[in-house]
C-alpha positions as a printed NumPy array, in Angstrom:
array([[-21.93 , -16.546, -94.568],
       [-23.05 , -17.933, -91.277],
       [-20.226, -16.365, -89.35 ],
       [-20.457, -12.718, -88.399],
       [-17.138, -10.94 , -88.218],
       [-17.3  ,  -7.828, -86.074],
       [-15.717,  -4.752, -87.495],
       [-15.088,  -3.471, -83.961],
       [-11.543,  -4.071, -82.732],
       [-11.282,  -6.4  , -79.699],
       [ -9.04 ,  -5.772, -76.738],
       [ -6.113,  -8.172, -76.777],
       [ -5.736, -10.563, -73.773],
       [ -2.37 , -11.382, -72.343],
       [ -1.601, -15.04 , -71.684],
       [ -1.734, -14.389, -67.894],
       [ -5.179, -12.816, -68.208],
       [ -6.441, -15.642, -70.402],
       [ -5.317, -18.31 , -67.946],
       [ -6.761, -16.383, -65.022],
       [-10.123, -15.947, -66.729],
       [-10.401, -19.564, -67.861],
       [ -8.838, -21.438, -64.94 ],
       [-12.189, -22.456, -63.45 ],
       [-13.257, -23.655, -66.848],
       [-10.207, -25.899, -67.152],
       [-10.993, -27.423, -63.764],
       [-14.595, -27.942, -64.776],
       [-13.557, -29.669, -67.992],
       [-11.109, -31.894, -66.091],
       [-13.762, -32.805, -63.526],
       [-16.277, -33.67 , -66.228],
       [-13.656, -35.808, -67.943],
       [-12.883, -37.76 , -64.762],
       [-16.552, -38.264, -63.946],
       [-17.328, -39.428, -67.453],
       [-14.435, -41.923, -67.311],
       [-15.685, -43.295, -63.972],
       [-19.221, -43.508, -65.305],
       [-18.08 , -45.249, -68.462],
       [-16.008, -47.726, -66.464],
       [-18.882, -48.457, -64.08 ],
       [-21.319, -49.041, -66.928],
       [-19.039, -51.114, -69.15 ],
       [-20.354, -54.684, -69.402],
       [-16.842, -56.183, -69.48 ],
       [-15.524, -54.124, -66.581],
       [-13.893, -56.426, -64.013],
       [-12.924, -54.745, -60.724],
       [-10.932, -57.822, -59.643],
       [ -8.632, -57.814, -62.659],
       [ -5.007, -58.035, -61.463],
       [ -3.091, -54.77 , -61.179],
       [  0.637, -54.195, -61.108],
       [  1.974, -53.131, -57.69 ],
       [  3.294, -49.599, -57.216],
       [  6.84 , -50.97 , -56.808],
       [  8.419, -54.463, -56.753],
       [  6.539, -56.59 , -54.241],
       [  7.969, -59.148, -51.832],
       [  4.607, -60.841, -51.278],
       [  1.871, -61.745, -53.751],
       [ -0.768, -62.852, -51.256],
       [ -1.668, -62.809, -47.554],
       [ -2.88 , -65.51 , -45.17 ],
       [ -4.186, -64.016, -41.924],
       [ -4.519, -66.478, -39.048],
       [ -6.73 , -64.791, -36.463],
       [ -6.77 , -66.075, -32.869],
       [ -9.952, -64.474, -31.56 ],
       [-10.067, -63.484, -27.901],
       [ -6.52 , -62.387, -27.159],
       [ -3.8  , -65.014, -26.532],
       [ -1.47 , -64.252, -23.653],
       [  1.918, -63.082, -24.914],
       [  3.665, -63.839, -21.61 ],
       [  2.46 , -67.45 , -21.792],
       [  3.283, -68.074, -25.442],
       [  6.027, -66.116, -27.253],
       [  7.278, -63.421, -24.837],
       [  9.001, -65.035, -21.812],
       [  9.5  , -62.855, -18.732],
       [ 11.842, -64.238, -16.046],
       [ 11.057, -61.339, -13.692],
       [  7.381, -62.239, -13.877],
       [  8.291, -65.655, -12.492],
       [ 10.614, -64.179,  -9.87 ],
       [  8.066, -61.622,  -8.636],
       [  4.991, -63.835,  -8.779],
       [  2.372, -62.654,  -6.299],
       [  3.882, -59.192,  -5.855],
       [  2.258, -55.914,  -6.96 ],
       [  3.174, -54.543, -10.383],
       [  6.024, -52.066,  -9.628],
       [  4.623, -49.355, -11.943],
       [  1.239, -47.903, -12.831],
       [ -1.317, -49.92 , -14.724],
       [ -3.081, -48.334, -17.726],
       [ -5.888, -45.929, -16.903],
       [ -8.312, -47.852, -19.144],
       [ -8.661, -51.571, -18.468],
       [-11.379, -54.126, -19.02 ],
       [-11.749, -55.051, -15.345],
       [ -9.682, -54.947, -12.128],
       [ -6.554, -57.059, -11.806],
       [ -4.448, -58.061,  -8.823],
       [ -0.802, -58.918,  -8.383],
       [  1.643, -60.434, -10.846],
       [  0.896, -63.954, -12.112],
       [  3.754, -66.07 , -13.417],
       [  3.279, -68.232, -16.459],
       [  2.347, -71.835, -15.658],
       [  4.353, -72.948, -18.701],
       [  8.076, -73.241, -19.287],
       [  9.924, -71.774, -22.265],
       [ 12.693, -73.376, -24.276],
       [ 14.966, -72.36 , -27.137],
       [ 14.265, -73.691, -30.62 ],
       [ 16.075, -73.751, -33.934],
       [ 19.321, -72.177, -35.009],
       [ 17.874, -68.775, -34.111],
       [ 17.39 , -70.009, -30.494],
       [ 14.113, -68.154, -30.079],
       [ 12.139, -69.038, -26.971],
       [  8.652, -70.511, -27.216],
       [  6.456, -71.844, -24.429],
       [  5.555, -75.496, -23.978],
       [  2.125, -74.629, -25.402],
       [  3.533, -74.519, -28.954],
       [  6.109, -77.272, -29.567],
       [  5.224, -77.562, -33.258],
       [  5.444, -73.831, -33.895],
       [  8.66 , -73.908, -31.902],
       [ 10.12 , -76.107, -34.606],
       [  9.251, -73.379, -37.157],
       [ 10.97 , -70.452, -35.408],
       [ 13.667, -70.16 , -38.069],
       [ 10.914, -69.151, -40.508],
       [  9.131, -66.805, -38.095],
       [  9.5  , -63.179, -37.08 ],
       [  8.214, -62.487, -33.558],
       [  7.001, -58.898, -33.255],
       [  6.902, -58.641, -29.454],
       [  6.17 , -54.909, -29.34 ],
       [  2.691, -54.727, -30.848],
       [  0.164, -52.355, -29.326],
       [ -3.304, -51.05 , -30.111],
       [ -5.786, -48.432, -28.965],
       [ -8.748, -50.376, -27.619],
       [ -9.137, -52.75 , -24.668],
       [-12.561, -54.078, -25.717],
       [-13.001, -56.976, -28.121],
       [-15.332, -55.159, -30.518],
       [-13.164, -52.091, -30.945],
       [ -9.933, -54.093, -30.956],
       [-11.205, -56.464, -33.662],
       [-12.283, -53.568, -35.843],
       [ -8.922, -51.856, -35.351],
       [ -6.959, -54.964, -36.287],
       [ -9.15 , -55.767, -39.281],
       [ -9.938, -52.271, -40.589],
       [ -7.583, -49.787, -38.962],
       [-10.385, -48.015, -37.082],
       [-11.836, -48.972, -33.711],
       [-14.717, -46.491, -33.877],
       [-15.976, -46.251, -37.473],
       [-16.991, -48.687, -40.189],
       [-14.078, -48.775, -42.613],
       [-12.931, -51.174, -45.354],
       [-11.106, -54.222, -44.044],
       [ -7.446, -54.836, -44.801],
       [ -8.372, -57.694, -47.141],
       [-10.61 , -55.319, -49.073],
       [ -7.826, -52.734, -49.353],
       [ -5.372, -55.357, -50.625],
       [ -7.753, -56.59 , -53.335],
       [ -8.728, -53.012, -54.215],
       [ -5.06 , -52.207, -54.77 ],
       [ -3.972, -55.373, -56.569],
       [ -7.043, -57.227, -57.816],
       [ -6.621, -60.987, -57.759],
       [ -4.789, -63.614, -59.789],
       [ -7.668, -66.071, -60.246],
       [-10.691, -64.523, -61.93 ],
       [-12.817, -67.57 , -61.124],
       [-12.588, -67.04 , -57.359],
       [-13.123, -64.095, -55.016],
       [-10.079, -61.984, -54.256],
       [-10.753, -62.071, -50.508],
       [-12.058, -65.145, -48.655],
       [-12.666, -65.52 , -44.921],
       [-13.185, -69.057, -43.589],
       [-15.432, -69.565, -40.553],
       [-15.316, -65.893, -39.481],
       [-16.701, -64.676, -36.19 ],
       [-20.164, -63.116, -36.186],
       [-19.509, -61.261, -32.913],
       [-17.417, -58.217, -31.996],
       [-18.072, -56.359, -35.229],
       [-19.12 , -59.359, -37.279],
       [-19.376, -58.618, -40.987],
       [-17.739, -55.213, -40.511],
       [-14.457, -57.055, -39.978],
       [-14.455, -58.29 , -43.57 ],
       [-16.61 , -55.595, -45.136],
       [-15.552, -53.397, -48.052],
       [-17.529, -50.486, -46.468],
       [-17.406, -47.631, -49.004],
       [-15.079, -49.474, -51.401],
       [-16.905, -51.161, -54.296],
       [-18.756, -54.309, -53.25 ],
       [-16.515, -56.601, -55.307],
       [-13.741, -56.121, -52.737],
       [-15.754, -57.398, -49.778],
       [-14.645, -60.637, -48.154],
       [-16.558, -63.746, -49.167],
       [-17.413, -65.704, -45.995],
       [-17.351, -69.476, -46.117],
       [-19.316, -70.708, -43.134],
       [-18.976, -68.953, -39.788],
       [-17.606, -69.616, -36.318],
       [-20.588, -71.75 , -35.322],
       [-20.146, -74.169, -38.25 ],
       [-17.554, -76.942, -38.347],
       [-15.03 , -76.258, -41.085],
       [-15.842, -79.477, -42.962],
       [-19.447, -78.242, -43.236],
       [-18.443, -74.712, -44.291],
       [-19.051, -74.603, -48.029],
       [-19.786, -71.899, -50.559],
       [-23.588, -72.215, -50.857],
       [-25.51 , -72.695, -54.113],
       [-22.302, -73.045, -56.087],
       [-23.66 , -75.645, -58.484],
       [-26.745, -75.198, -60.641],
       [-27.993, -78.63 , -61.643],
       [-31.155, -77.328, -63.278],
       [-29.906, -74.807, -65.855],
       [-27.141, -75.693, -68.342],
       [-24.215, -73.272, -68.404],
       [-24.899, -71.957, -71.949],
       [-28.423, -70.991, -70.872],
       [-27.084, -69.378, -67.69 ],
       [-24.658, -67.39 , -69.836],
       [-27.452, -66.103, -72.046],
       [-29.581, -65.199, -69.015],
       [-26.72 , -63.257, -67.434],
       [-25.919, -61.495, -70.701],
       [-29.544, -60.381, -71.01 ],
       [-29.675, -59.19 , -67.386],
       [-26.368, -57.369, -67.864],
       [-27.466, -55.679, -71.089],
       [-30.731, -54.439, -69.59 ],
       [-29.056, -53.139, -66.453],
       [-26.244, -51.446, -68.325],
       [-28.814, -49.702, -70.513],
       [-30.322, -48.468, -67.255],
       [-26.896, -47.364, -65.977],
       [-26.214, -45.498, -69.206],
       [-29.492, -43.614, -68.894],
       [-29.48 , -42.96 , -65.14 ],
       [-25.794, -42.706, -64.302],
       [-23.473, -44.761, -62.082],
       [-25.059, -46.913, -59.377],
       [-22.45 , -48.647, -57.208],
       [-24.958, -50.999, -55.567],
       [-26.352, -52.192, -58.891],
       [-22.893, -52.572, -60.387],
       [-21.839, -54.587, -57.344],
       [-24.729, -57.008, -57.865],
       [-23.863, -57.428, -61.533],
       [-20.23 , -58.107, -60.652],
       [-21.326, -60.691, -58.075],
       [-23.516, -62.459, -60.68 ],
       [-20.547, -62.742, -63.035],
       [-18.188, -64.004, -60.334],
       [-20.738, -66.561, -59.099],
       [-21.101, -67.867, -62.652],
       [-17.342, -68.291, -63.034],
       [-16.986, -69.868, -59.578],
       [-19.09 , -72.841, -60.676],
       [-16.054, -74.137, -62.54 ],
       [-13.396, -73.627, -59.851],
       [-14.953, -73.66 , -56.389],
       [-16.452, -77.177, -56.112],
       [-13.157, -78.906, -56.87 ],
       [-11.241, -76.504, -54.65 ],
       [-13.417, -77.241, -51.621],
       [-13.093, -80.987, -52.107],
       [ -9.913, -82.285, -50.413],
       [-10.117, -85.933, -51.442],
       [ -7.123, -85.363, -53.696],
       [ -4.874, -84.471, -50.773],
       [ -2.458, -87.217, -49.739],
       [ -2.84 , -89.11 , -46.494],
       [  0.472, -87.654, -45.34 ],
       [ -0.8  , -84.114, -45.92 ],
       [ -4.038, -84.804, -44.067],
       [ -2.118, -86.227, -41.137],
       [  0.337, -83.304, -41.143],
       [ -2.564, -80.855, -40.719],
       [ -4.11 , -83.024, -38.   ],
       [ -7.234, -84.068, -39.883],
       [ -6.935, -87.508, -38.294],
       [ -7.238, -86.053, -34.773],
       [-10.56 , -84.751, -33.382],
       [ -8.654, -82.064, -31.454],
       [ -6.963, -80.534, -34.482],
       [ -9.353, -81.567, -37.271],
       [-11.512, -78.44 , -37.345],
       [ -8.782, -75.805, -37.438],
       [ -6.52 , -78.113, -39.429],
       [ -9.017, -78.082, -42.278],
       [ -9.15 , -74.289, -42.154],
       [ -5.362, -74.141, -42.472],
       [ -5.419, -76.632, -45.341],
       [ -8.109, -74.599, -47.138],
       [ -6.014, -71.459, -46.65 ],
       [ -3.161, -73.142, -48.496],
       [ -5.465, -74.392, -51.252],
       [ -7.117, -70.998, -51.795],
       [ -3.765, -69.199, -51.77 ],
       [ -2.272, -71.753, -54.128],
       [ -5.115, -71.056, -56.588],
       [ -4.466, -67.326, -56.636],
       [ -6.801, -65.878, -53.988],
       [ -5.149, -62.63 , -52.911],
       [ -6.196, -62.505, -49.229],
       [ -7.334, -65.478, -47.118],
       [ -8.357, -65.262, -43.48 ],
       [ -8.967, -68.162, -41.116],
       [-10.263, -67.733, -37.576],
       [ -9.914, -69.698, -34.363],
       [-12.944, -68.25 , -32.634],
       [-13.819, -67.202, -29.891],
       [-11.662, -69.116, -27.411],
       [ -8.694, -67.105, -26.164],
       [-10.435, -64.798, -23.672],
       [ -9.192, -66.34 , -20.423],
       [-10.283, -64.088, -17.574],
       [-10.253, -67.347, -15.605],
       [ -9.188, -70.952, -16.226],
       [ -6.073, -69.752, -18.021],
       [ -4.167, -73.006, -17.654],
       [ -7.023, -75.249, -18.75 ],
       [ -8.253, -73.183, -21.698],
       [ -4.959, -71.917, -23.128],
       [ -3.734, -75.514, -23.01 ],
       [ -6.797, -76.658, -24.936],
       [ -6.691, -73.796, -27.424],
       [ -3.016, -74.233, -28.226],
       [ -3.53 , -77.962, -28.757],
       [ -6.14 , -77.144, -31.41 ],
       [ -3.989, -74.721, -33.439],
       [ -0.304, -75.542, -32.846],
       [  0.002, -78.475, -35.228],
       [ -2.239, -77.009, -37.983],
       [ -0.444, -73.633, -38.106],
       [  2.951, -75.335, -38.15 ],
       [  1.692, -77.603, -40.937],
       [  0.543, -74.585, -42.946],
       [  3.972, -72.966, -42.689],
       [  5.798, -76.18 , -43.604],
       [  3.42 , -76.94 , -46.472],
       [  3.763, -73.449, -47.945],
       [  7.53 , -73.674, -47.67 ],
       [  7.662, -77.157, -49.196],
       [  5.624, -75.977, -52.185],
       [  7.747, -72.877, -52.709],
       [  4.869, -70.583, -51.723],
       [  6.138, -69.183, -48.415],
       [  8.673, -66.883, -50.046],
       [  5.907, -64.783, -51.625],
       [  3.058, -65.462, -49.176],
       [  2.871, -63.215, -46.127],
       [  1.487, -65.159, -43.148],
       [  0.197, -63.044, -40.244],
       [ -0.72 , -64.767, -36.953],
       [ -2.293, -62.589, -34.283],
       [ -5.022, -61.955, -31.764],
       [ -6.72 , -58.592, -31.338],
       [ -4.63 , -57.87 , -28.215],
       [ -2.691, -59.694, -25.49 ],
       [ -3.251, -60.31 , -21.784],
       [ -2.106, -58.651, -18.589],
       [  0.795, -60.032, -16.548],
       [ -1.378, -59.285, -13.513],
       [ -3.935, -61.809, -12.357],
       [ -7.676, -61.883, -12.433],
       [ -8.603, -64.238,  -9.605],
       [ -6.068, -67.017,  -9.202],
       [ -5.925, -68.231, -12.796],
       [ -6.862, -65.562, -15.307],
       [ -5.619, -62.487, -17.168],
       [ -7.39 , -59.372, -18.415],
       [ -7.289, -57.767, -21.886],
       [ -4.062, -55.921, -22.703],
       [ -3.703, -53.84 , -25.886],
       [ -0.612, -52.105, -24.46 ],
       [  1.792, -54.848, -25.514],
       [  1.373, -58.169, -27.309],
       [  2.931, -60.433, -29.937],
       [  2.178, -60.926, -33.61 ],
       [  3.95 , -63.616, -35.639],
       [  4.924, -63.044, -39.267],
       [  6.377, -65.429, -41.821],
       [  7.313, -65.416, -45.49 ],
       [  6.588, -62.629, -47.943],
       [  9.85 , -60.724, -47.509],
       [  9.931, -60.759, -43.694],
       [ 13.208, -61.485, -41.909],
       [ 13.007, -65.043, -40.54 ],
       [ 14.271, -66.319, -37.213],
       [ 14.215, -63.01 , -35.384],
       [ 12.555, -61.233, -32.482],
       [ 11.647, -57.589, -33.088],
       [ 10.852, -55.099, -30.337],
       [ 10.174, -55.789, -26.692],
       [  7.749, -55.262, -23.863],
       [  8.834, -54.207, -20.372],
       [ 10.311, -56.663, -17.852],
       [  6.855, -57.991, -16.96 ],
       [  5.275, -57.954, -20.423],
       [  2.713, -55.188, -19.855],
       [  3.739, -52.319, -22.172],
       [  5.508, -52.289, -25.531],
       [  8.635, -50.231, -24.828],
       [ 11.236, -50.944, -27.53 ],
       [ 10.679, -50.529, -31.288],
       [  6.95 , -50.205, -30.714],
       [  4.698, -51.362, -33.575],
       [  1.152, -50.036, -33.647],
       [ -1.517, -51.851, -35.631],
       [ -1.333, -48.981, -38.157],
       [  2.379, -49.782, -38.584],
       [  1.577, -53.46 , -39.138],
       [ -0.89 , -52.495, -41.882],
       [  1.587, -50.09 , -43.491],
       [  4.237, -52.822, -43.506],
       [  1.863, -55.424, -44.936],
       [  0.946, -53.103, -47.817],
       [  4.631, -52.269, -48.384],
       [  5.5  , -55.964, -48.682],
       [  2.667, -56.271, -51.21 ],
       [  4.231, -53.497, -53.283],
       [  1.906, -50.682, -52.211],
       [  2.603, -47.359, -50.525],
       [  0.048, -47.016, -47.719],
       [  0.134, -43.231, -48.182],
       [ -0.89 , -43.529, -51.823],
       [ -3.41 , -46.378, -51.657],
       [ -6.421, -44.103, -51.211],
       [-10.101, -43.957, -52.058],
       [-12.104, -40.731, -52.2  ],
       [-15.332, -40.893, -50.253],
       [-17.52 , -38.183, -48.716],
       [-15.138, -35.452, -49.789],
       [-11.848, -36.839, -48.471],
       [ -9.247, -39.444, -49.327],
       [ -9.305, -42.483, -47.054],
       [ -6.636, -45.132, -46.568],
       [ -6.208, -48.247, -44.443],
       [ -3.827, -46.472, -42.075],
       [ -5.93 , -43.263, -41.985],
       [ -3.444, -40.509, -41.005],
       [ -1.047, -42.854, -39.203],
       [  1.354, -45.696, -39.872],
       [  5.058, -46.236, -40.476],
       [  6.62 , -49.104, -42.414],
       [  8.655, -51.284, -40.026],
       [ 11.783, -51.631, -42.136],
       [ 13.576, -53.508, -39.357],
       [ 11.625, -56.702, -40.073],
       [ 11.979, -56.608, -43.885],
       [ 14.595, -58.931, -45.355]])
């Protein structure tokens, strides 16, 4: 017999002793099992990281449209009226200014615009935004936003990624990581005409998340939106069946390599991008072509007006991408809202470019039945000071500003939180950017405390170690 049975009696082990002696072994076996599963998943040819996932709990929103107003619109001139600012124009601020500011400011500066009540909710909006004023019954004004950084670069990173000092995955990347996307022929996260300054690609980067969750840029801020196209999307030289065979061969060779050498996130990311690019050939060209849109729709978005045409097309593309199942779409009005001087001239011009298109986006989504499960977020990276720079300018102000929300389970027609009597500091029901991110994920059916990714020995999340869901704005 091959087995040798010892005639010597063996000391019996109690169950407690057995578990104590083998506990490290159990952990080792479990670790090997998890690593082998990850390796197998990463090296599986049919693995699709963008496959849709069920939310952690019932979601109110299926997708996000983020309208980014780059530069910092002034809350006291747009959506946060302050009568005392008008009364005390020219006087010193009656309390201390923040210790950290961008540059020196003087006395109080009243808004050059009037405010009026709109809709059945009677919310006040400045004369800069008459079209958005007509949408107030679908909007939630969060007037008590605040952040941690008074510089554009840090503030943009904080708004987009949750961190103003480190490279972290963007919120669009976290959303697609948690939920995948509904249309497998398009990216899960698209950013139209993004800024290349103040953090640039880091604002839509997936950082240490797998590359498939990175935002796909279409154009950039220096390109007119009608010229911003997904490049090289059509291959007129190689028939699709031949392309398919080429990709299958490349995939097979590389997955043989992955099997032999172990997981390689960079290589897997390239293979995933090849597959997505192949599938996009069928969906993207038609999606970027708007000739099928009615004349009434084009006019509603302002495509017939040189002033609104550029941003109007971005808003229209946001609706089209969202309608086709893209999970997270960002559009950017860049970089125009930084009025340290010429406040009246430039805020007037900026608002004229975006007011009609954003209102059209909200109305179009609502008319198509999409607003109820599309979360629309409209925000700059911070606000402006109620104190003047020169005679006609305002400095950066992360201490208190306004973000607009619509759809996706948010209470409509309401104002949440407040700044002080002059609009400098958020003082009532304060909402930090971390809280905004936590609430966005909650509306998407994800617990921000549980949506984590292990990297460099610790679990990371969009809200880091912060964030509270703002239940007061959830319908």
